[in-house]
Biopython code that builds the backbone (N, CA, C, O; Angstrom):
import numpy as np
from Bio.PDB.StructureBuilder import StructureBuilder

atoms = [
    (1, "UNK", "N", (0.992, -1.592, 0.414)),
    (1, "UNK", "CA", (-0.179, -0.266, -0.154)),
    (1, "UNK", "C", (1.111, 1.108, 0.096)),
    (1, "UNK", "O", (1.976, 1.162, 0.970)),
    (2, "UNK", "N", (0.860, 1.956, -0.859)),
    (2, "UNK", "CA", (1.437, 3.310, -0.952)),
    (2, "UNK", "C", (0.907, 4.741, -0.322)),
    (2, "UNK", "O", (-0.054, 5.286, -0.864)),
    (3, "UNK", "N", (1.235, 5.056, 0.275)),
    (3, "UNK", "CA", (0.771, 6.434, 0.979)),
    (3, "UNK", "C", (0.668, 7.652, 0.045)),
    (3, "UNK", "O", (1.696, 8.268, -0.234)),
    (4, "UNK", "N", (-0.781, 8.110, -0.559)),
    (4, "UNK", "CA", (-1.112, 9.355, -1.393)),
    (4, "UNK", "C", (-1.353, 10.434, -0.892)),
    (4, "UNK", "O", (-2.388, 10.570, -0.240)),
    (5, "UNK", "N", (-0.311, 11.663, -1.091)),
    (5, "UNK", "CA", (-0.922, 13.591, -0.280)),
    (5, "UNK", "C", (-1.784, 13.846, -1.176)),
    (5, "UNK", "O", (-1.786, 13.660, -2.392)),
    (6, "UNK", "N", (-2.822, 14.473, -0.175)),
    (6, "UNK", "CA", (-3.650, 14.808, -0.732)),
    (6, "UNK", "C", (-3.393, 15.672, -2.046)),
    (6, "UNK", "O", (-2.939, 14.941, -2.927)),
    (7, "UNK", "N", (-3.486, 16.533, -2.317)),
    (7, "UNK", "CA", (-3.254, 17.783, -3.567)),
    (7, "UNK", "C", (-3.119, 18.482, -2.308)),
    (7, "UNK", "O", (-2.364, 17.971, -1.481)),
    (8, "UNK", "N", (-3.684, 19.504, -2.026)),
    (8, "UNK", "CA", (-3.086, 20.299, -1.288)),
    (8, "UNK", "C", (-2.132, 20.415, -0.165)),
    (8, "UNK", "O", (-1.927, 21.476, 0.425)),
    (9, "UNK", "N", (-1.407, 19.006, 0.184)),
    (9, "UNK", "CA", (-0.427, 19.147, 0.754)),
    (9, "UNK", "C", (0.787, 18.709, 0.158)),
    (9, "UNK", "O", (1.816, 18.377, 0.746)),
    (10, "UNK", "N", (0.556, 18.741, -1.143)),
    (10, "UNK", "CA", (2.403, 18.449, -2.371)),
    (10, "UNK", "C", (2.563, 19.273, -1.898)),
    (10, "UNK", "O", (1.769, 20.174, -1.628)),
    (11, "UNK", "N", (4.174, 19.126, -1.565)),
    (11, "UNK", "CA", (5.294, 20.140, -1.817)),
    (11, "UNK", "C", (5.611, 20.572, -0.740)),
    (11, "UNK", "O", (6.751, 21.035, -0.706)),
    (12, "UNK", "N", (4.663, 20.631, 0.792)),
    (12, "UNK", "CA", (4.789, 20.540, 2.236)),
    (12, "UNK", "C", (5.603, 19.344, 2.809)),
    (12, "UNK", "O", (5.643, 18.140, 2.555)),
    (13, "UNK", "N", (6.293, 20.243, 3.765)),
    (13, "UNK", "CA", (6.940, 19.057, 4.396)),
    (13, "UNK", "C", (6.057, 17.547, 5.157)),
    (13, "UNK", "O", (4.926, 17.387, 5.617)),
    (14, "UNK", "N", (6.667, 17.092, 5.066)),
    (14, "UNK", "CA", (5.991, 15.614, 5.973)),
    (14, "UNK", "C", (5.482, 15.817, 7.080)),
    (14, "UNK", "O", (4.308, 15.550, 7.333)),
    (15, "UNK", "N", (6.333, 16.341, 7.928)),
    (15, "UNK", "CA", (5.693, 16.823, 9.368)),
    (15, "UNK", "C", (4.260, 17.509, 9.105)),
    (15, "UNK", "O", (3.279, 16.886, 9.512)),
    (16, "UNK", "N", (4.051, 18.787, 8.432)),
    (16, "UNK", "CA", (3.105, 19.255, 8.453)),
    (16, "UNK", "C", (1.736, 18.831, 8.041)),
    (16, "UNK", "O", (0.622, 19.139, 8.465)),
    (17, "UNK", "N", (2.248, 17.814, 6.829)),
    (17, "UNK", "CA", (1.147, 16.980, 6.212)),
    (17, "UNK", "C", (0.715, 16.014, 6.809)),
    (17, "UNK", "O", (-0.493, 15.838, 6.657)),
    (18, "UNK", "N", (1.317, 15.195, 7.537)),
    (18, "UNK", "CA", (0.996, 14.131, 8.004)),
    (18, "UNK", "C", (-0.497, 13.284, 8.496)),
    (18, "UNK", "O", (-0.885, 12.122, 8.370)),
    (19, "UNK", "N", (-1.072, 14.519, 9.105)),
    (19, "UNK", "CA", (-2.251, 14.322, 9.785)),
    (19, "UNK", "C", (-3.555, 14.453, 8.547)),
    (19, "UNK", "O", (-4.671, 13.949, 8.671)),
    (20, "UNK", "N", (-3.125, 15.172, 7.492)),
    (20, "UNK", "CA", (-3.654, 15.235, 6.343)),
    (20, "UNK", "C", (-3.576, 14.040, 4.651)),
    (20, "UNK", "O", (-4.008, 14.025, 3.499)),
    (21, "UNK", "N", (-2.704, 13.207, 5.599)),
    (21, "UNK", "CA", (-2.451, 11.925, 4.299)),
    (21, "UNK", "C", (-3.728, 11.216, 4.249)),
    (21, "UNK", "O", (-4.470, 11.066, 5.220)),
    (22, "UNK", "N", (-4.004, 10.667, 2.728)),
    (22, "UNK", "CA", (-4.862, 9.540, 2.569)),
    (22, "UNK", "C", (-4.140, 8.193, 2.221)),
    (22, "UNK", "O", (-3.122, 8.192, 1.528)),
    (23, "UNK", "N", (-4.626, 7.190, 2.659)),
    (23, "UNK", "CA", (-3.800, 6.430, 2.194)),
    (23, "UNK", "C", (-4.817, 5.282, 1.230)),
    (23, "UNK", "O", (-5.888, 4.871, 1.677)),
    (24, "UNK", "N", (-4.369, 4.936, 0.092)),
    (24, "UNK", "CA", (-5.092, 4.255, -0.501)),
    (24, "UNK", "C", (-4.458, 2.991, -1.429)),
    (24, "UNK", "O", (-3.332, 3.205, -1.878)),
    (25, "UNK", "N", (-4.824, 2.234, -1.619)),
    (25, "UNK", "CA", (-4.650, 1.042, -2.072)),
    (25, "UNK", "C", (-3.536, 1.023, -3.591)),
    (25, "UNK", "O", (-3.464, -0.140, -3.988)),
    (26, "UNK", "N", (-3.299, 1.297, -3.843)),
    (26, "UNK", "CA", (-2.240, 1.501, -5.403)),
    (26, "UNK", "C", (-2.527, 0.192, -6.238)),
    (26, "UNK", "O", (-1.523, -0.356, -6.693)),
    (27, "UNK", "N", (-3.513, -0.278, -6.455)),
    (27, "UNK", "CA", (-3.846, -1.801, -8.013)),
    (27, "UNK", "C", (-3.240, -1.507, -8.946)),
    (27, "UNK", "O", (-3.054, -0.414, -9.481)),
    (28, "UNK", "N", (-2.782, -2.853, -9.262)),
    (28, "UNK", "CA", (-1.803, -2.736, -10.681)),
    (28, "UNK", "C", (-3.431, -2.807, -11.642)),
    (28, "UNK", "O", (-4.335, -3.484, -11.152)),
    (29, "UNK", "N", (-3.580, -2.351, -12.471)),
    (29, "UNK", "CA", (-4.141, -1.988, -13.962)),
    (29, "UNK", "C", (-4.325, -3.238, -14.716)),
    (29, "UNK", "O", (-3.333, -3.616, -15.340)),
    (30, "UNK", "N", (-5.489, -4.026, -14.793)),
    (30, "UNK", "CA", (-5.566, -5.156, -15.385)),
    (30, "UNK", "C", (-5.431, -4.809, -17.095)),
    (30, "UNK", "O", (-6.298, -4.107, -17.615)),
    (31, "UNK", "N", (-4.590, -5.208, -17.697)),
    (31, "UNK", "CA", (-4.389, -4.764, -19.074)),
    (31, "UNK", "C", (-4.449, -5.526, -20.203)),
    (31, "UNK", "O", (-4.175, -5.208, -21.360)),
    (32, "UNK", "N", (-5.127, -7.359, -19.415)),
    (32, "UNK", "CA", (-5.535, -8.249, -20.606)),
    (32, "UNK", "C", (-4.645, -9.499, -20.049)),
    (32, "UNK", "O", (-4.041, -9.501, -18.976)),
    (33, "UNK", "N", (-4.683, -10.430, -20.882)),
    (33, "UNK", "CA", (-4.028, -12.102, -20.232)),
    (33, "UNK", "C", (-2.656, -11.641, -19.722)),
    (33, "UNK", "O", (-2.290, -12.387, -18.815)),
    (34, "UNK", "N", (-2.001, -10.924, -19.920)),
    (34, "UNK", "CA", (-0.818, -10.604, -20.012)),
    (34, "UNK", "C", (-0.190, -10.695, -18.471)),
    (34, "UNK", "O", (0.747, -11.371, -18.045)),
    (35, "UNK", "N", (-1.170, -9.646, -17.728)),
    (35, "UNK", "CA", (-0.823, -9.428, -16.661)),
    (35, "UNK", "C", (-1.899, -9.451, -15.596)),
    (35, "UNK", "O", (-2.001, -8.647, -14.670)),
    (36, "UNK", "N", (-2.916, -10.784, -15.928)),
    (36, "UNK", "CA", (-4.041, -11.322, -15.379)),
    (36, "UNK", "C", (-3.498, -12.046, -13.774)),
    (36, "UNK", "O", (-4.203, -12.040, -12.765)),
    (37, "UNK", "N", (-2.490, -12.472, -13.836)),
    (37, "UNK", "CA", (-2.259, -13.545, -12.752)),
    (37, "UNK", "C", (-1.936, -12.625, -11.334)),
    (37, "UNK", "O", (-2.193, -12.800, -10.143)),
    (38, "UNK", "N", (-1.025, -11.236, -12.340)),
    (38, "UNK", "CA", (-0.581, -10.578, -11.029)),
    (38, "UNK", "C", (-1.690, -9.530, -10.465)),
    (38, "UNK", "O", (-1.620, -9.205, -9.280)),
    (39, "UNK", "N", (-2.617, -9.046, -11.218)),
    (39, "UNK", "CA", (-3.799, -8.521, -10.873)),
    (39, "UNK", "C", (-4.693, -9.036, -10.277)),
    (39, "UNK", "O", (-5.317, -8.317, -9.497)),
    (40, "UNK", "N", (-5.016, -10.210, -10.393)),
    (40, "UNK", "CA", (-6.256, -10.838, -9.408)),
    (40, "UNK", "C", (-5.702, -11.361, -8.318)),
    (40, "UNK", "O", (-6.495, -11.558, -7.397)),
    (41, "UNK", "N", (-4.330, -11.716, -8.087)),
    (41, "UNK", "CA", (-3.734, -12.006, -6.428)),
    (41, "UNK", "C", (-4.029, -10.535, -5.765)),
    (41, "UNK", "O", (-4.707, -10.557, -4.738)),
    (42, "UNK", "N", (-3.536, -9.106, -6.308)),
    (42, "UNK", "CA", (-3.223, -8.026, -6.094)),
    (42, "UNK", "C", (-5.068, -7.720, -5.425)),
    (42, "UNK", "O", (-5.522, -7.572, -4.290)),
    (43, "UNK", "N", (-5.656, -7.738, -6.735)),
    (43, "UNK", "CA", (-7.489, -7.437, -6.192)),
    (43, "UNK", "C", (-7.523, -8.432, -5.314)),
    (43, "UNK", "O", (-7.888, -7.891, -4.270)),
    (44, "UNK", "N", (-7.346, -9.657, -5.096)),
    (44, "UNK", "CA", (-8.418, -10.553, -4.415)),
    (44, "UNK", "C", (-7.524, -10.075, -2.858)),
    (44, "UNK", "O", (-8.305, -10.021, -1.909)),
    (45, "UNK", "N", (-6.001, -9.725, -2.479)),
    (45, "UNK", "CA", (-5.813, -9.344, -1.324)),
    (45, "UNK", "C", (-6.562, -7.793, -0.878)),
    (45, "UNK", "O", (-6.932, -7.634, 0.285)),
    (46, "UNK", "N", (-6.685, -7.029, -1.596)),
    (46, "UNK", "CA", (-7.301, -5.962, -1.537)),
    (46, "UNK", "C", (-8.634, -6.319, -1.140)),
    (46, "UNK", "O", (-8.856, -5.995, 0.026)),
    (47, "UNK", "N", (-9.891, -7.052, -1.902)),
    (47, "UNK", "CA", (-10.708, -7.524, -1.143)),
    (47, "UNK", "C", (-11.031, -8.383, 0.162)),
    (47, "UNK", "O", (-12.080, -8.453, 0.802)),
    (48, "UNK", "N", (-9.692, -9.072, 0.375)),
    (48, "UNK", "CA", (-10.140, -9.716, 1.556)),
    (48, "UNK", "C", (-9.689, -8.857, 2.840)),
    (48, "UNK", "O", (-10.108, -9.179, 3.951)),
    (49, "UNK", "N", (-8.859, -7.799, 2.675)),
    (49, "UNK", "CA", (-8.320, -7.037, 3.610)),
    (49, "UNK", "C", (-9.411, -5.840, 3.765)),
    (49, "UNK", "O", (-9.235, -5.051, 4.693)),
    (50, "UNK", "N", (-10.814, -5.620, 2.685)),
    (50, "UNK", "CA", (-12.048, -5.171, 3.317)),
    (50, "UNK", "C", (-13.203, -6.171, 3.811)),
    (50, "UNK", "O", (-14.244, -5.798, 4.351)),
    (51, "UNK", "N", (-12.948, -7.133, 3.614)),
    (51, "UNK", "CA", (-13.833, -7.758, 3.976)),
    (51, "UNK", "C", (-14.997, -8.221, 3.229)),
    (51, "UNK", "O", (-16.087, -8.544, 3.701)),
    (52, "UNK", "N", (-14.661, -8.213, 2.088)),
    (52, "UNK", "CA", (-15.691, -8.080, 0.603)),
    (52, "UNK", "C", (-15.048, -9.600, -0.347)),
    (52, "UNK", "O", (-15.413, -9.726, -1.516)),
    (53, "UNK", "N", (-14.430, -10.294, 0.066)),
    (53, "UNK", "CA", (-14.178, -11.329, -0.860)),
    (53, "UNK", "C", (-15.190, -12.549, -0.830)),
    (53, "UNK", "O", (-15.254, -13.481, -1.632)),
    (54, "UNK", "N", (-15.802, -12.362, 0.058)),
    (54, "UNK", "CA", (-17.364, -13.383, 0.297)),
    (54, "UNK", "C", (-18.058, -13.099, -0.861)),
    (54, "UNK", "O", (-18.545, -14.053, -1.467)),
    (55, "UNK", "N", (-18.184, -12.121, -1.238)),
    (55, "UNK", "CA", (-19.223, -11.268, -2.374)),
    (55, "UNK", "C", (-18.496, -12.410, -3.720)),
    (55, "UNK", "O", (-18.885, -13.368, -4.388)),
    (56, "UNK", "N", (-17.303, -11.622, -3.572)),
    (56, "UNK", "CA", (-16.989, -12.665, -5.154)),
    (56, "UNK", "C", (-16.791, -14.033, -5.265)),
    (56, "UNK", "O", (-17.166, -14.782, -6.167)),
    (57, "UNK", "N", (-16.170, -14.281, -4.268)),
    (57, "UNK", "CA", (-16.643, -15.981, -3.636)),
    (57, "UNK", "C", (-17.990, -16.970, -3.270)),
    (57, "UNK", "O", (-18.099, -18.165, -2.993)),
    (58, "UNK", "N", (-18.473, -16.407, -3.342)),
    (58, "UNK", "CA", (-19.941, -16.956, -2.675)),
    (58, "UNK", "C", (-20.479, -18.114, -3.594)),
    (58, "UNK", "O", (-20.048, -17.971, -4.739)),
    (59, "UNK", "N", (-21.193, -19.087, -3.465)),
    (59, "UNK", "CA", (-21.108, -20.005, -4.378)),
    (59, "UNK", "C", (-22.875, -20.424, -4.260)),
    (59, "UNK", "O", (-23.321, -21.380, -4.893)),
    (60, "UNK", "N", (-23.750, -19.563, -3.368)),
    (60, "UNK", "CA", (-24.991, -19.440, -3.591)),
    (60, "UNK", "C", (-25.340, -17.752, -3.926)),
    (60, "UNK", "O", (-24.668, -16.726, -3.825)),
    (61, "UNK", "N", (-26.722, -18.038, -4.367)),
    (61, "UNK", "CA", (-27.214, -16.343, -4.621)),
    (61, "UNK", "C", (-27.139, -15.557, -3.279)),
    (61, "UNK", "O", (-26.868, -15.845, -2.113)),
    (62, "UNK", "N", (-27.503, -14.416, -3.974)),
    (62, "UNK", "CA", (-27.483, -13.248, -3.425)),
    (62, "UNK", "C", (-28.892, -12.909, -2.795)),
    (62, "UNK", "O", (-29.717, -12.743, -3.694)),
    (63, "UNK", "N", (-29.432, -12.754, -1.516)),
    (63, "UNK", "CA", (-30.564, -12.712, -0.919)),
    (63, "UNK", "C", (-31.876, -11.963, -1.920)),
    (63, "UNK", "O", (-31.685, -11.193, -2.860)),
    (64, "UNK", "N", (-32.977, -12.358, -1.497)),
    (64, "UNK", "CA", (-33.960, -11.673, -2.489)),
    (64, "UNK", "C", (-34.394, -10.463, -1.885)),
    (64, "UNK", "O", (-34.494, -10.394, -0.660)),
    (65, "UNK", "N", (-34.695, -9.385, -2.718)),
    (65, "UNK", "CA", (-35.435, -7.887, -1.817)),
    (65, "UNK", "C", (-36.419, -8.439, -0.900)),
    (65, "UNK", "O", (-36.680, -8.057, 0.241)),
    (66, "UNK", "N", (-36.889, -9.323, -1.517)),
    (66, "UNK", "CA", (-37.950, -9.807, 0.298)),
    (66, "UNK", "C", (-37.414, -9.623, 1.819)),
    (66, "UNK", "O", (-37.890, -9.236, 2.887)),
    (67, "UNK", "N", (-36.018, -10.168, 1.287)),
    (67, "UNK", "CA", (-35.028, -10.202, 2.413)),
    (67, "UNK", "C", (-34.288, -8.440, 2.687)),
    (67, "UNK", "O", (-33.160, -8.134, 2.301)),
    (68, "UNK", "N", (-35.102, -7.631, 3.314)),
    (68, "UNK", "CA", (-34.983, -5.815, 2.999)),
    (68, "UNK", "C", (-33.551, -6.038, 3.633)),
    (68, "UNK", "O", (-32.655, -5.540, 2.951)),
    (69, "UNK", "N", (-33.276, -6.462, 4.400)),
    (69, "UNK", "CA", (-31.958, -6.079, 5.660)),
    (69, "UNK", "C", (-31.105, -6.794, 4.971)),
    (69, "UNK", "O", (-30.277, -6.055, 4.439)),
    (70, "UNK", "N", (-30.888, -8.236, 4.677)),
    (70, "UNK", "CA", (-29.669, -8.903, 3.907)),
    (70, "UNK", "C", (-29.718, -8.440, 2.776)),
    (70, "UNK", "O", (-28.585, -8.155, 2.388)),
    (71, "UNK", "N", (-30.538, -8.212, 2.009)),
    (71, "UNK", "CA", (-30.462, -8.026, 0.771)),
    (71, "UNK", "C", (-29.751, -6.101, 0.496)),
    (71, "UNK", "O", (-29.285, -5.626, -0.540)),
    (72, "UNK", "N", (-29.900, -5.570, 1.573)),
    (72, "UNK", "CA", (-29.246, -4.030, 1.387)),
    (72, "UNK", "C", (-27.788, -4.275, 1.817)),
    (72, "UNK", "O", (-26.729, -3.747, 1.477)),
    (73, "UNK", "N", (-28.065, -5.154, 2.592)),
    (73, "UNK", "CA", (-26.333, -5.327, 3.409)),
    (73, "UNK", "C", (-25.433, -5.995, 1.934)),
    (73, "UNK", "O", (-24.323, -5.724, 1.475)),
    (74, "UNK", "N", (-26.492, -6.948, 1.509)),
    (74, "UNK", "CA", (-25.287, -7.958, 0.283)),
    (74, "UNK", "C", (-25.082, -6.583, -0.806)),
    (74, "UNK", "O", (-23.915, -6.488, -1.185)),
    (75, "UNK", "N", (-25.868, -5.685, -1.273)),
    (75, "UNK", "CA", (-26.009, -4.662, -2.429)),
    (75, "UNK", "C", (-24.943, -3.821, -1.623)),
    (75, "UNK", "O", (-23.952, -3.898, -2.350)),
    (76, "UNK", "N", (-24.687, -3.262, -0.816)),
    (76, "UNK", "CA", (-24.106, -2.398, -0.319)),
    (76, "UNK", "C", (-22.337, -3.071, -0.335)),
    (76, "UNK", "O", (-21.367, -2.329, -0.485)),
    (77, "UNK", "N", (-22.249, -4.324, -0.181)),
    (77, "UNK", "CA", (-21.152, -5.262, 0.140)),
    (77, "UNK", "C", (-20.857, -5.343, -1.953)),
    (77, "UNK", "O", (-19.736, -5.212, -2.444)),
    (78, "UNK", "N", (-21.526, -5.464, -2.394)),
    (78, "UNK", "CA", (-21.276, -5.762, -3.876)),
    (78, "UNK", "C", (-20.900, -4.586, -4.495)),
    (78, "UNK", "O", (-20.130, -4.630, -5.455)),
    (79, "UNK", "N", (-21.443, -3.281, -3.976)),
    (79, "UNK", "CA", (-20.875, -2.223, -4.719)),
    (79, "UNK", "C", (-19.674, -1.819, -4.429)),
    (79, "UNK", "O", (-19.056, -1.227, -5.314)),
    (80, "UNK", "N", (-19.052, -2.030, -3.148)),
    (80, "UNK", "CA", (-18.111, -1.595, -2.533)),
    (80, "UNK", "C", (-17.107, -2.833, -3.139)),
    (80, "UNK", "O", (-15.944, -2.494, -3.355)),
    (81, "UNK", "N", (-17.429, -4.052, -3.388)),
    (81, "UNK", "CA", (-16.419, -4.722, -4.160)),
    (81, "UNK", "C", (-16.064, -4.394, -5.871)),
    (81, "UNK", "O", (-15.045, -4.223, -6.541)),
    (82, "UNK", "N", (-17.302, -4.418, -6.073)),
    (82, "UNK", "CA", (-17.548, -3.497, -7.956)),
    (82, "UNK", "C", (-16.477, -2.595, -7.777)),
    (82, "UNK", "O", (-15.589, -2.741, -8.617)),
    (83, "UNK", "N", (-16.230, -1.440, -6.690)),
    (83, "UNK", "CA", (-15.034, -0.169, -6.893)),
    (83, "UNK", "C", (-14.206, -0.708, -6.620)),
    (83, "UNK", "O", (-13.274, -0.272, -7.294)),
    (84, "UNK", "N", (-13.812, -1.627, -5.866)),
    (84, "UNK", "CA", (-12.343, -2.015, -6.231)),
    (84, "UNK", "C", (-11.937, -2.808, -7.368)),
    (84, "UNK", "O", (-10.749, -2.817, -7.689)),
    (85, "UNK", "N", (-12.714, -3.414, -7.953)),
    (85, "UNK", "CA", (-12.330, -4.111, -9.191)),
    (85, "UNK", "C", (-12.764, -3.126, -10.257)),
    (85, "UNK", "O", (-11.762, -2.757, -10.869)),
    (86, "UNK", "N", (-13.666, -2.661, -10.633)),
    (86, "UNK", "CA", (-13.611, -1.500, -11.560)),
    (86, "UNK", "C", (-12.773, -0.529, -11.483)),
    (86, "UNK", "O", (-12.605, -0.041, -12.601)),
    (87, "UNK", "N", (-12.108, 0.030, -10.602)),
    (87, "UNK", "CA", (-11.168, 0.729, -10.221)),
    (87, "UNK", "C", (-9.735, 0.142, -10.402)),
    (87, "UNK", "O", (-8.795, 0.819, -9.984)),
    (88, "UNK", "N", (-9.480, -1.123, -11.020)),
    (88, "UNK", "CA", (-8.847, -1.309, -11.230)),
    (88, "UNK", "C", (-8.234, -2.094, -12.760)),
    (88, "UNK", "O", (-7.297, -2.815, -13.102)),
    (89, "UNK", "N", (-9.234, -1.536, -13.271)),
    (89, "UNK", "CA", (-9.452, -1.958, -14.956)),
    (89, "UNK", "C", (-8.972, -0.842, -15.616)),
    (89, "UNK", "O", (-9.103, 0.315, -15.218)),
    (90, "UNK", "N", (-8.354, -1.237, -16.741)),
    (90, "UNK", "CA", (-8.431, -0.005, -17.650)),
    (90, "UNK", "C", (-9.483, 0.519, -18.691)),
    (90, "UNK", "O", (-10.099, -0.331, -19.334)),
    (91, "UNK", "N", (-9.696, 1.620, -18.872)),
    (91, "UNK", "CA", (-10.834, 1.873, -19.957)),
    (91, "UNK", "C", (-10.958, 0.711, -20.839)),
    (91, "UNK", "O", (-12.106, 0.284, -20.716)),
    (92, "UNK", "N", (-10.195, -0.091, -21.792)),
    (92, "UNK", "CA", (-10.631, -1.145, -22.495)),
    (92, "UNK", "C", (-11.058, -2.014, -21.621)),
    (92, "UNK", "O", (-12.075, -2.574, -22.031)),
    (93, "UNK", "N", (-10.737, -2.345, -20.652)),
    (93, "UNK", "CA", (-11.627, -3.384, -19.654)),
    (93, "UNK", "C", (-12.751, -3.122, -19.039)),
    (93, "UNK", "O", (-13.429, -4.108, -18.751)),
    (94, "UNK", "N", (-13.261, -1.820, -18.674)),
    (94, "UNK", "CA", (-13.978, -1.278, -18.344)),
    (94, "UNK", "C", (-14.952, -1.318, -19.037)),
    (94, "UNK", "O", (-15.913, -1.951, -18.598)),
    (95, "UNK", "N", (-15.046, -0.756, -20.178)),
    (95, "UNK", "CA", (-15.964, -0.776, -20.996)),
    (95, "UNK", "C", (-16.928, -2.036, -21.542)),
    (95, "UNK", "O", (-18.097, -2.161, -21.906)),
    (96, "UNK", "N", (-15.602, -3.005, -21.366)),
    (96, "UNK", "CA", (-16.069, -4.761, -21.307)),
    (96, "UNK", "C", (-17.051, -5.121, -20.735)),
    (96, "UNK", "O", (-17.927, -5.827, -21.233)),
    (97, "UNK", "N", (-17.033, -4.565, -19.302)),
    (97, "UNK", "CA", (-17.733, -5.237, -18.136)),
    (97, "UNK", "C", (-18.853, -4.149, -17.280)),
    (97, "UNK", "O", (-19.436, -4.494, -16.251)),
    (98, "UNK", "N", (-19.021, -2.703, -17.973)),
    (98, "UNK", "CA", (-19.427, -1.664, -17.106)),
    (98, "UNK", "C", (-20.971, -1.790, -17.018)),
    (98, "UNK", "O", (-21.520, -1.161, -16.113)),
    (99, "UNK", "N", (-21.682, -2.486, -17.806)),
    (99, "UNK", "CA", (-23.161, -2.924, -17.809)),
    (99, "UNK", "C", (-22.956, -4.068, -16.537)),
    (99, "UNK", "O", (-23.932, -3.889, -15.808)),
    (100, "UNK", "N", (-22.046, -5.240, -15.918)),
    (100, "UNK", "CA", (-22.319, -6.009, -15.130)),
    (100, "UNK", "C", (-22.666, -5.438, -13.875)),
    (100, "UNK", "O", (-22.176, -4.313, -13.768)),
    (101, "UNK", "N", (-23.454, -5.862, -12.698)),
    (101, "UNK", "CA", (-23.752, -5.437, -11.681)),
    (101, "UNK", "C", (-23.157, -6.412, -10.624)),
    (101, "UNK", "O", (-23.125, -6.129, -9.427)),
    (102, "UNK", "N", (-22.740, -7.442, -11.083)),
    (102, "UNK", "CA", (-22.192, -8.251, -10.139)),
    (102, "UNK", "C", (-20.666, -8.824, -9.597)),
    (102, "UNK", "O", (-20.241, -9.642, -10.413)),
    (103, "UNK", "N", (-20.046, -8.690, -8.837)),
    (103, "UNK", "CA", (-18.597, -8.249, -8.438)),
    (103, "UNK", "C", (-18.528, -10.057, -8.795)),
    (103, "UNK", "O", (-17.602, -10.486, -9.483)),
    (104, "UNK", "N", (-19.174, -10.622, -8.464)),
    (104, "UNK", "CA", (-18.544, -12.311, -9.317)),
    (104, "UNK", "C", (-18.776, -12.456, -10.277)),
    (104, "UNK", "O", (-17.961, -13.286, -10.679)),
    (105, "UNK", "N", (-19.298, -12.240, -10.907)),
    (105, "UNK", "CA", (-19.731, -12.435, -12.126)),
    (105, "UNK", "C", (-18.320, -11.614, -13.056)),
    (105, "UNK", "O", (-18.047, -11.977, -14.201)),
    (106, "UNK", "N", (-17.669, -10.681, -12.461)),
    (106, "UNK", "CA", (-16.736, -10.057, -13.272)),
    (106, "UNK", "C", (-15.477, -10.344, -12.808)),
    (106, "UNK", "O", (-14.760, -10.480, -13.799)),
    (107, "UNK", "N", (-14.928, -10.483, -11.932)),
    (107, "UNK", "CA", (-14.265, -11.423, -11.299)),
    (107, "UNK", "C", (-13.749, -12.804, -11.798)),
    (107, "UNK", "O", (-13.139, -13.549, -11.031)),
]
sb = StructureBuilder()
sb.init_structure("model")
sb.init_model(0)
sb.init_chain("A")
sb.init_seg("    ")
for serial, (resi, resn, name, xyz) in enumerate(atoms, 1):
    if name == "N":
        sb.init_residue(resn, " ", resi, " ")
    sb.init_atom(name, np.array(xyz, "f"), 0.0, 1.0, " ", f" {name:<3s}", serial, name[0])
structure = sb.get_structure()
């Protein structure tokens, strides 16, 4: 994980900007089959760290909307997993999957 400084703090001494630092995972961008293995390992670890891997790995269907609480929880976790996966795709790959709403189907 790399530490990225917010725009407003670039160029300032480290001590003065330390409290305003943002930490964001820097994922490898999927460029195709050439780097799929490395990409998938990094994305999987990121999803696991955020407790989202179960959404991708699930073998059973998501809850039905009738079970409102369970469905809302699943929908939120699925959206978070989608964000992680989609943010690590280049423009060409993103356009291939942008209509898919299931993190499990994309991965």
